[in-house]
C-alpha angles and dihedrals in degrees: 000000000000117000121215120253112264114242112240127184117211131194141151126231086222120082094187111118094225094039116152090219093056089051091053091045091054092055094048089049089057090047089049093052090048089051089056104268124140098223127196109195116200135182116225088215086076090055101050112178132183120246107282113262125163094218091051088051090049091050103041108012125223114341114252087242091058092049089053093048093047087051089054091047091049091052094054126070094202139044129207110190130182109209116198121200125238113181090340092306143099113277119264090236092056096045093044090050095050090043091054093043092057095053097086128089092275130035103241091202097065113112096007122132111232139194123189127200131178142192133192138166086233128087097258095057095224094298092145095059091042092053089051092048093048088053094050092049092049091051087051090056102261122145097232111200114231096230112105134199118194124165116204118194086020090167088071098035101083133071125219090277092051094254125134116272094206125055091220091066092050087050093054089048092050093045093053090043092052093049093047094052095044094046094045089049092053100040102024 
C-alpha cells in the first residue's frame, strides 16, 4: 500500500536573496522531496507584514498576507523552517511572521510536525537561533523533530551551483529530511 506524500511548507526567516539560510533551505527542500515529501517552498518576501502591534491589529485586523500564509500553514501537515541568527537570536522577520500567524481564532501551528535548520558563517552554525525557534514552535504546539541540521562556516559550504561542497553536510540534510517526512507521515 502506497501512502501519500506528506505536505510540508518550507520557508526561511531571512528575506535576503543571497541568504546562507535560504541556500541551506533549498538543499534540505531537495532532500525532503527525495525522501518522499510534497514540499511547498515559499518566500516570506511575498508575505510582507507590518511589525506586530496590538493597536494596529485592533484597527485593521490581520493583514491579507498573514491570512494567506496562515491558510498555507493550515493546508500542510509539516513545516521546514530555516532560522538565521541575528545577535544570537531568532530574526525579527521570523518572529514577526510567527507572531502575526498566531493572532487568528486558531493557532495554525498546533499539531504540525516541524524541522528547523540553520546556517551561519560563524563556528556555531546558528545553533542558538535554531534552539530558540525550536522552543517557540514547541510552545505553539508543534511536534519538533529531534534531528538537527546546522551549517557552520556556511559562507564556504556551497559550490557555484548552490550544492554542498562536503558530503557530511548532505548527510545531515538527508537525515533531517528523512525524519521530517517519516514523522509527518505518522503524525500528520
